[in-house]
ZAVEXLO-669367 format. One record per residue (C-alpha): chain; x, y, z. Coordinates in steps of 0.5 Angstrom, whole numbers, plus 2048, in hexadecimal, padded with zeros to 3 digits. Example, Ala and Ser with C-alpha at 12.3 -4.5 7.8 and 13.67 -1.06 7.14 Angstrom:
<nodes>
@chaine=A u=819 v=7F7 w=810
@chaine=A u=81B v=7FE w=80E
</nodes>
This chain:
<nodes>
@chaine=A u=84D v=83B w=718
@chaine=A u=849 v=83F w=71D
@chaine=A u=846 v=846 w=71B
@chaine=A u=843 v=84B w=71F
@chaine=A u=83D v=84B w=71B
@chaine=A u=83B v=843 w=71D
@chaine=A u=837 v=845 w=722
@chaine=A u=833 v=84A w=71D
@chaine=A u=833 v=844 w=718
@chaine=A u=830 v=83F w=71E
@chaine=A u=82A v=844 w=71F
@chaine=A u=829 v=845 w=718
@chaine=A u=828 v=83D w=717
@chaine=A u=824 v=83C w=71D
@chaine=A u=81F v=842 w=71B
@chaine=A u=81E v=840 w=713
@chaine=A u=81B v=839 w=716
@chaine=A u=822 v=836 w=717
@chaine=A u=827 v=832 w=711
@chaine=A u=821 v=82E w=70F
@chaine=A u=81D v=834 w=70C
@chaine=A u=822 v=837 w=708
@chaine=A u=822 v=835 w=700
@chaine=A u=828 v=83A w=6FF
@chaine=A u=82C v=840 w=701
@chaine=A u=82F v=845 w=6FE
@chaine=A u=831 v=84C w=6FE
@chaine=A u=831 v=853 w=6FB
@chaine=A u=835 v=859 w=6FD
@chaine=A u=831 v=85A w=704
@chaine=A u=82D v=854 w=705
@chaine=A u=82C v=84D w=706
@chaine=A u=827 v=84A w=701
@chaine=A u=824 v=843 w=703
@chaine=A u=81E v=83F w=6FF
@chaine=A u=81A v=83B w=705
@chaine=A u=816 v=835 w=705
@chaine=A u=811 v=839 w=709
@chaine=A u=812 v=840 w=70B
@chaine=A u=80D v=840 w=710
@chaine=A u=812 v=83C w=714
@chaine=A u=817 v=842 w=715
@chaine=A u=817 v=846 w=71B
@chaine=A u=817 v=84D w=718
@chaine=A u=816 v=851 w=71D
@chaine=A u=81C v=84E w=722
@chaine=A u=820 v=84F w=71C
@chaine=A u=81E v=857 w=71B
@chaine=A u=81F v=857 w=722
@chaine=A u=826 v=854 w=721
@chaine=A u=82D v=858 w=722
@chaine=A u=831 v=858 w=71B
@chaine=A u=82A v=857 w=717
@chaine=A u=828 v=85E w=714
@chaine=A u=821 v=85B w=711
@chaine=A u=81D v=855 w=70E
@chaine=A u=81A v=855 w=707
@chaine=A u=816 v=850 w=704
@chaine=A u=816 v=852 w=6FD
@chaine=A u=816 v=84E w=6F6
@chaine=A u=815 v=847 w=6FA
@chaine=A u=81C v=849 w=6FE
@chaine=A u=81C v=849 w=705
@chaine=A u=822 v=84F w=705
@chaine=A u=825 v=851 w=70B
@chaine=A u=829 v=857 w=70A
@chaine=A u=82F v=858 w=70E
@chaine=A u=833 v=85D w=70C
@chaine=A u=83A v=85D w=70A
@chaine=A u=83C v=858 w=70E
@chaine=A u=838 v=853 w=709
@chaine=A u=83D v=84F w=706
@chaine=A u=840 v=84D w=70D
@chaine=A u=839 v=84B w=710
@chaine=A u=838 v=847 w=70A
@chaine=A u=83E v=844 w=70B
@chaine=A u=83C v=842 w=712
@chaine=A u=835 v=840 w=710
@chaine=A u=837 v=83B w=70B
@chaine=A u=83D v=839 w=710
@chaine=A u=838 v=838 w=716
@chaine=A u=833 v=835 w=712
@chaine=A u=837 v=831 w=70D
@chaine=A u=834 v=834 w=708
@chaine=A u=837 v=834 w=700
@chaine=A u=835 v=83B w=6FF
@chaine=A u=831 v=83C w=6F8
@chaine=A u=830 v=835 w=6F7
@chaine=A u=829 v=832 w=6F8
@chaine=A u=829 v=82F w=6FF
@chaine=A u=822 v=82B w=6FF
@chaine=A u=81E v=82A w=6FA
@chaine=A u=819 v=830 w=6F9
@chaine=A u=812 v=82D w=6FB
@chaine=A u=80D v=82C w=6F5
@chaine=A u=808 v=830 w=6F7
@chaine=A u=80C v=836 w=6F9
@chaine=A u=80B v=83A w=6F3
@chaine=A u=80D v=842 w=6F1
@chaine=A u=809 v=846 w=6EE
@chaine=A u=80B v=849 w=6E7
@chaine=A u=80E v=84F w=6EA
@chaine=A u=811 v=84C w=6F0
@chaine=A u=814 v=846 w=6EB
@chaine=A u=817 v=84C w=6E6
@chaine=A u=81A v=850 w=6EC
@chaine=A u=81D v=84A w=6EF
@chaine=A u=820 v=847 w=6E8
@chaine=A u=823 v=84E w=6E6
@chaine=A u=827 v=84F w=6EE
@chaine=A u=829 v=847 w=6ED
@chaine=A u=82C v=848 w=6E7
@chaine=A u=830 v=84F w=6E8
@chaine=A u=832 v=84F w=6EF
@chaine=A u=837 v=84A w=6EE
@chaine=A u=83A v=84E w=6E9
@chaine=A u=839 v=856 w=6EC
@chaine=A u=83F v=857 w=6EF
@chaine=A u=844 v=855 w=6E9
@chaine=A u=83F v=859 w=6E5
@chaine=A u=83F v=85F w=6E9
@chaine=A u=847 v=85E w=6EA
@chaine=A u=848 v=85E w=6E2
@chaine=A u=844 v=863 w=6E0
@chaine=A u=848 v=868 w=6E6
@chaine=A u=84E v=866 w=6E2
@chaine=A u=84B v=868 w=6DB
@chaine=A u=849 v=86E w=6DE
@chaine=A u=850 v=870 w=6E1
@chaine=A u=853 v=86E w=6DA
@chaine=A u=84E v=873 w=6D7
@chaine=A u=851 v=878 w=6DC
@chaine=A u=858 v=877 w=6DB
@chaine=A u=857 v=878 w=6D3
@chaine=A u=853 v=87E w=6D4
@chaine=A u=859 v=881 w=6D8
@chaine=A u=85E v=87E w=6D3
@chaine=A u=861 v=87A w=6D9
@chaine=A u=860 v=873 w=6D5
@chaine=A u=85F v=873 w=6CD
@chaine=A u=85B v=86D w=6C9
@chaine=A u=861 v=86A w=6C7
@chaine=A u=865 v=869 w=6CD
@chaine=A u=866 v=862 w=6D0
@chaine=A u=864 v=864 w=6D7
@chaine=A u=85D v=867 w=6D4
@chaine=A u=85C v=861 w=6CF
@chaine=A u=85D v=85C w=6D5
@chaine=A u=858 v=860 w=6DA
@chaine=A u=854 v=861 w=6D4
@chaine=A u=854 v=859 w=6D3
@chaine=A u=852 v=859 w=6DA
@chaine=A u=84C v=85E w=6DA
@chaine=A u=849 v=85C w=6D3
@chaine=A u=84A v=854 w=6D2
@chaine=A u=845 v=853 w=6D8
@chaine=A u=83F v=857 w=6D5
@chaine=A u=841 v=854 w=6CE
@chaine=A u=840 v=84D w=6D1
@chaine=A u=83B v=84E w=6D6
@chaine=A u=836 v=849 w=6D2
@chaine=A u=83B v=843 w=6D4
@chaine=A u=83C v=846 w=6DB
@chaine=A u=834 v=847 w=6DC
@chaine=A u=833 v=840 w=6D8
@chaine=A u=837 v=83D w=6DE
@chaine=A u=833 v=841 w=6E4
@chaine=A u=82C v=840 w=6E0
@chaine=A u=82D v=839 w=6E0
@chaine=A u=830 v=838 w=6E8
@chaine=A u=82A v=83D w=6EA
@chaine=A u=824 v=838 w=6E6
@chaine=A u=827 v=831 w=6E8
@chaine=A u=82B v=82F w=6E2
@chaine=A u=832 v=82E w=6E0
@chaine=A u=836 v=834 w=6DF
@chaine=A u=83A v=831 w=6DA
@chaine=A u=835 v=831 w=6D5
@chaine=A u=833 v=838 w=6D7
@chaine=A u=83A v=839 w=6D5
@chaine=A u=83A v=836 w=6CF
@chaine=A u=834 v=839 w=6CC
@chaine=A u=837 v=840 w=6CE
@chaine=A u=83E v=83E w=6CB
@chaine=A u=83A v=83D w=6C5
@chaine=A u=837 v=843 w=6C5
@chaine=A u=83D v=847 w=6C6
@chaine=A u=841 v=842 w=6C1
@chaine=A u=845 v=847 w=6BC
@chaine=A u=843 v=844 w=6B5
@chaine=A u=83B v=846 w=6B8
@chaine=A u=83D v=84C w=6BA
@chaine=A u=841 v=84E w=6B3
@chaine=A u=83B v=84C w=6AF
@chaine=A u=838 v=852 w=6B0
@chaine=A u=83D v=856 w=6AD
@chaine=A u=83D v=852 w=6A6
@chaine=A u=838 v=853 w=6A1
@chaine=A u=831 v=851 w=6A1
@chaine=A u=82E v=84B w=69E
@chaine=A u=827 v=84E w=69D
@chaine=A u=822 v=852 w=6A2
@chaine=A u=81D v=84E w=6A7
@chaine=A u=816 v=851 w=6A7
@chaine=A u=818 v=855 w=6A1
@chaine=A u=813 v=85B w=6A1
@chaine=A u=811 v=85C w=6A8
@chaine=A u=813 v=85F w=6AE
@chaine=A u=817 v=858 w=6B0
@chaine=A u=81B v=858 w=6AA
@chaine=A u=821 v=855 w=6AC
@chaine=A u=828 v=854 w=6A8
@chaine=A u=82A v=84D w=6A8
@chaine=A u=832 v=84A w=6A8
@chaine=A u=831 v=843 w=6A8
@chaine=A u=82C v=83D w=6A9
@chaine=A u=82B v=837 w=6AD
@chaine=A u=828 v=832 w=6A9
@chaine=A u=825 v=836 w=6A4
@chaine=A u=822 v=83B w=6A9
@chaine=A u=825 v=842 w=6AA
@chaine=A u=828 v=844 w=6B0
@chaine=A u=826 v=84A w=6B3
@chaine=A u=82C v=84E w=6B7
@chaine=A u=82C v=854 w=6BA
@chaine=A u=831 v=85A w=6B8
@chaine=A u=838 v=857 w=6BC
@chaine=A u=836 v=850 w=6BD
@chaine=A u=833 v=84F w=6C4
@chaine=A u=83A v=851 w=6C8
@chaine=A u=838 v=855 w=6CF
@chaine=A u=831 v=854 w=6CD
@chaine=A u=82D v=851 w=6D4
@chaine=A u=825 v=84F w=6D2
@chaine=A u=826 v=849 w=6CD
@chaine=A u=82C v=845 w=6D1
@chaine=A u=827 v=845 w=6D7
@chaine=A u=821 v=843 w=6D2
@chaine=A u=826 v=83E w=6CE
@chaine=A u=827 v=83B w=6D5
@chaine=A u=821 v=83B w=6D8
@chaine=A u=81E v=836 w=6D3
@chaine=A u=825 v=832 w=6D3
@chaine=A u=823 v=830 w=6DA
@chaine=A u=81D v=82E w=6D8
@chaine=A u=81F v=82A w=6D3
@chaine=A u=825 v=827 w=6D7
@chaine=A u=820 v=825 w=6DD
@chaine=A u=81C v=821 w=6D7
@chaine=A u=822 v=81E w=6D5
@chaine=A u=824 v=81C w=6DC
@chaine=A u=81D v=818 w=6DC
@chaine=A u=81E v=814 w=6D6
@chaine=A u=825 v=813 w=6D4
@chaine=A u=828 v=80D w=6D7
@chaine=A u=82C v=80D w=6DD
@chaine=A u=832 v=80B w=6D9
@chaine=A u=832 v=810 w=6D3
@chaine=A u=830 v=816 w=6D7
@chaine=A u=837 v=819 w=6D9
@chaine=A u=838 v=81B w=6D2
@chaine=A u=831 v=81A w=6CE
@chaine=A u=82D v=81F w=6D3
@chaine=A u=832 v=825 w=6D1
@chaine=A u=832 v=822 w=6CA
@chaine=A u=82B v=823 w=6C8
@chaine=A u=82A v=828 w=6CD
@chaine=A u=82F v=82D w=6C9
@chaine=A u=82D v=82A w=6C2
@chaine=A u=826 v=82C w=6C3
@chaine=A u=827 v=833 w=6C7
@chaine=A u=82D v=837 w=6C3
@chaine=A u=829 v=836 w=6BC
@chaine=A u=823 v=838 w=6BF
@chaine=A u=826 v=83E w=6C3
@chaine=A u=829 v=840 w=6BC
@chaine=A u=823 v=83F w=6B8
@chaine=A u=81D v=841 w=6BE
@chaine=A u=81F v=843 w=6C5
@chaine=A u=824 v=848 w=6C2
@chaine=A u=820 v=84C w=6BD
@chaine=A u=81A v=84C w=6C2
@chaine=A u=81E v=84E w=6C8
@chaine=A u=821 v=854 w=6C3
@chaine=A u=81B v=857 w=6C1
@chaine=A u=818 v=857 w=6C8
@chaine=A u=81E v=85A w=6CB
@chaine=A u=81E v=85F w=6C5
@chaine=A u=817 v=861 w=6C6
@chaine=A u=818 v=861 w=6CE
@chaine=A u=81F v=866 w=6CC
@chaine=A u=81A v=86A w=6C7
@chaine=A u=815 v=86A w=6CD
@chaine=A u=81A v=86D w=6D1
@chaine=A u=81D v=872 w=6CD
@chaine=A u=815 v=874 w=6CB
@chaine=A u=814 v=876 w=6D2
@chaine=A u=81B v=87A w=6D3
@chaine=A u=819 v=87D w=6CD
@chaine=A u=812 v=87F w=6CE
@chaine=A u=814 v=881 w=6D6
@chaine=A u=81B v=87F w=6D8
@chaine=A u=819 v=884 w=6DE
@chaine=A u=813 v=880 w=6E1
@chaine=A u=816 v=879 w=6DF
@chaine=A u=81D v=87C w=6E2
@chaine=A u=818 v=87E w=6E9
@chaine=A u=814 v=877 w=6E9
@chaine=A u=81A v=873 w=6E8
@chaine=A u=81F v=877 w=6ED
@chaine=A u=819 v=878 w=6F2
@chaine=A u=817 v=871 w=6F3
@chaine=A u=81E v=86E w=6F2
@chaine=A u=81F v=86D w=6FA
@chaine=A u=819 v=86A w=6FB
@chaine=A u=81B v=864 w=6F5
@chaine=A u=821 v=863 w=6FA
@chaine=A u=81D v=862 w=700
@chaine=A u=819 v=85C w=6FC
@chaine=A u=81F v=85A w=6F8
@chaine=A u=81C v=85C w=6F1
@chaine=A u=821 v=860 w=6EF
@chaine=A u=824 v=85B w=6EC
@chaine=A u=81F v=85A w=6E6
@chaine=A u=822 v=861 w=6E4
@chaine=A u=829 v=85E w=6E3
@chaine=A u=827 v=859 w=6DC
@chaine=A u=824 v=860 w=6D9
@chaine=A u=82A v=863 w=6DA
@chaine=A u=82E v=85E w=6D8
@chaine=A u=82A v=85D w=6D1
@chaine=A u=82A v=865 w=6D0
@chaine=A u=831 v=865 w=6D0
@chaine=A u=832 v=85F w=6CB
@chaine=A u=82D v=862 w=6C6
@chaine=A u=82F v=86A w=6C7
@chaine=A u=835 v=86A w=6CA
@chaine=A u=832 v=86E w=6D0
@chaine=A u=82D v=86D w=6D6
@chaine=A u=829 v=872 w=6D8
@chaine=A u=825 v=86E w=6DE
@chaine=A u=829 v=86E w=6E3
@chaine=A u=82C v=874 w=6E3
@chaine=A u=825 v=877 w=6E6
@chaine=A u=826 v=873 w=6EB
@chaine=A u=82E v=874 w=6ED
@chaine=A u=82D v=87A w=6F1
@chaine=A u=828 v=877 w=6F6
@chaine=A u=82E v=874 w=6FA
@chaine=A u=831 v=87B w=6FB
@chaine=A u=82B v=87D w=6FD
@chaine=A u=829 v=879 w=701
@chaine=A u=830 v=87A w=704
@chaine=A u=82F v=881 w=705
@chaine=A u=829 v=880 w=709
@chaine=A u=82C v=87B w=70D
@chaine=A u=832 v=880 w=70F
@chaine=A u=82D v=886 w=711
@chaine=A u=82A v=881 w=716
@chaine=A u=830 v=880 w=718
@chaine=A u=832 v=886 w=71A
@chaine=A u=82B v=888 w=71C
@chaine=A u=82A v=883 w=721
@chaine=A u=82C v=882 w=728
@chaine=A u=82A v=87A w=729
@chaine=A u=832 v=877 w=729
@chaine=A u=82F v=871 w=727
@chaine=A u=82C v=873 w=720
@chaine=A u=832 v=877 w=71F
@chaine=A u=836 v=871 w=720
@chaine=A u=831 v=86D w=71A
@chaine=A u=831 v=874 w=716
@chaine=A u=839 v=876 w=715
@chaine=A u=83B v=86E w=712
@chaine=A u=835 v=86F w=70E
@chaine=A u=837 v=876 w=70B
@chaine=A u=83E v=873 w=709
@chaine=A u=83B v=86D w=706
@chaine=A u=836 v=871 w=702
@chaine=A u=83B v=875 w=6FF
@chaine=A u=83E v=86E w=6FB
@chaine=A u=836 v=86D w=6FA
@chaine=A u=834 v=868 w=700
@chaine=A u=82E v=86B w=702
@chaine=A u=82A v=865 w=706
@chaine=A u=82E v=867 w=70D
@chaine=A u=82B v=86F w=70C
@chaine=A u=824 v=86C w=70A
@chaine=A u=823 v=867 w=70F
@chaine=A u=827 v=86A w=714
@chaine=A u=825 v=871 w=714
@chaine=A u=820 v=874 w=70F
@chaine=A u=81B v=86F w=70E
@chaine=A u=81A v=86E w=716
@chaine=A u=819 v=876 w=716
@chaine=A u=815 v=875 w=710
@chaine=A u=815 v=87D w=70E
@chaine=A u=81D v=87D w=70D
@chaine=A u=81C v=877 w=708
@chaine=A u=816 v=87B w=705
@chaine=A u=81A v=881 w=704
@chaine=A u=81F v=87D w=701
@chaine=A u=81A v=87A w=6FC
@chaine=A u=818 v=881 w=6FA
@chaine=A u=81F v=884 w=6F9
@chaine=A u=821 v=87F w=6F5
@chaine=A u=81B v=880 w=6F0
@chaine=A u=81E v=886 w=6EF
@chaine=A u=825 v=884 w=6EE
@chaine=A u=822 v=87E w=6E9
@chaine=A u=81E v=883 w=6E6
@chaine=A u=824 v=887 w=6E4
@chaine=A u=827 v=881 w=6E1
@chaine=A u=821 v=87F w=6DD
@chaine=A u=820 v=886 w=6DA
@chaine=A u=828 v=887 w=6D8
@chaine=A u=828 v=881 w=6D6
@chaine=A u=82E v=87E w=6DA
@chaine=A u=831 v=877 w=6D7
@chaine=A u=836 v=872 w=6DA
@chaine=A u=83A v=86E w=6D5
@chaine=A u=83C v=867 w=6DA
@chaine=A u=83A v=865 w=6DF
@chaine=A u=83E v=866 w=6E5
@chaine=A u=83F v=867 w=6EC
@chaine=A u=83A v=86B w=6F2
@chaine=A u=83A v=871 w=6F4
@chaine=A u=840 v=875 w=6F3
@chaine=A u=844 v=870 w=6EF
@chaine=A u=83E v=870 w=6EA
@chaine=A u=83F v=877 w=6E8
@chaine=A u=845 v=875 w=6E4
@chaine=A u=840 v=870 w=6DF
@chaine=A u=83D v=876 w=6DD
@chaine=A u=843 v=879 w=6D9
@chaine=A u=841 v=878 w=6D1
@chaine=A u=847 v=873 w=6CF
@chaine=A u=845 v=876 w=6C7
@chaine=A u=845 v=87D w=6C8
@chaine=A u=849 v=87E w=6CF
@chaine=A u=843 v=883 w=6D1
@chaine=A u=842 v=885 w=6D8
@chaine=A u=83B v=887 w=6D7
@chaine=A u=838 v=881 w=6DA
@chaine=A u=83D v=881 w=6E0
@chaine=A u=83C v=888 w=6E1
@chaine=A u=834 v=888 w=6E1
@chaine=A u=835 v=882 w=6E6
@chaine=A u=839 v=886 w=6EB
@chaine=A u=834 v=88C w=6EA
@chaine=A u=82D v=887 w=6EC
@chaine=A u=831 v=884 w=6F1
@chaine=A u=832 v=88A w=6F4
@chaine=A u=82B v=88D w=6F4
@chaine=A u=828 v=887 w=6F7
@chaine=A u=82D v=887 w=6FD
@chaine=A u=82C v=88E w=6FE
@chaine=A u=825 v=88E w=6FE
@chaine=A u=824 v=888 w=702
@chaine=A u=829 v=88A w=707
@chaine=A u=826 v=890 w=708
@chaine=A u=81F v=88E w=709
@chaine=A u=821 v=888 w=70E
@chaine=A u=826 v=88D w=712
@chaine=A u=820 v=892 w=713
@chaine=A u=81A v=88D w=714
@chaine=A u=81E v=887 w=718
@chaine=A u=81C v=886 w=71F
@chaine=A u=81E v=881 w=724
@chaine=A u=819 v=87C w=727
@chaine=A u=817 v=87F w=72E
@chaine=A u=81A v=87B w=733
@chaine=A u=814 v=878 w=736
@chaine=A u=811 v=876 w=72F
@chaine=A u=818 v=873 w=72E
@chaine=A u=818 v=86F w=735
@chaine=A u=811 v=86D w=734
@chaine=A u=813 v=869 w=72D
@chaine=A u=819 v=866 w=731
@chaine=A u=814 v=863 w=736
</nodes>
């Protein structure tokens, strides 16, 4: 079926080097994310000048084309016109095309979390709204309505290892059902319930790593985190990484006639015990250390930590590095029940929106105003790429102002120790996730609103006072 974005799709495909240059394509909230055989074949300048393209970013081993709110429709048109199969690999990646460790990590994280981000946000909003409904007495925890909606909002997080087992396996080129099976074993009720039983003994007794164990495998103690591996993130991704390596090795040495069931058999029978005996405990210790590190940093100076994260967040967005915060936030939630990392960056979207609003009201450039108004609307819902690439970054000074004002908001959030208790939506929808479901305290919600308003007022006022349209002559010269 023809789409109004077919023309744009053809221009994009032509100027990324053609279909044969594409390894894979997917999209996030505002961007088309290509992995290309050779990025030098792409006509970046032509793409940047194309109507419907806000910007082009080359980061993390990906060729990212920023579209904006219409990205899903443009993605569908690109797949239709190019006969692409989406996230699946479209061509073999050249053997000599290797990413740097940092780029590979960001690519892995974004590829694992992007497919589930929308649902992750949606169920997080449900949890937040249930907390609000409970606080105001609209629902009680025993109401059937609450129980069913809570199942929707909670189960996705509870079984997150199963879901990430699938997406991580697909991202790494493995069998997604093997990834799912590893995740299922980690969430199996009999395993989860072990940590509530009487301990059989203590491993590493007398050291800082002393850990009680509740069962053994071949007489080897199995060390489980408190509450098991439900809602965890890092162990399953690392386990799938080794599972995919094992699977590919077995594919080479097992005869074709028995590959179908022997490859999964040997992969699972090796990797699942290794996960419980080695991968899980090691990643658990590393995650605990990382969580403790962030808590220590925020304990020493939450104001400084918040200012840095808040001020830099929009820069992270430009290069797609903000995805690196997602597993850290989920790890913190699984370990201590809350996240204090992303809250410092949450006001940045509102601050960016206030900056664009000031430009919209002050500017007499009708073309700029047509871009700015939709950017203000989408910014309130946490989507700031249109604001950044369409308004503030090209003008430079407004972007700097928004970053500095976001640092102020982040400093407030960090200094007051504001926390969120669930992954949730972006923008105004995120506020519901800051209501403490245990105490039903509005402390974190209230101070979040204060920090947002302070940053918005500072950014709006400075931008409104200092902003000036470019001289007409200068604009004409640029257009020539």
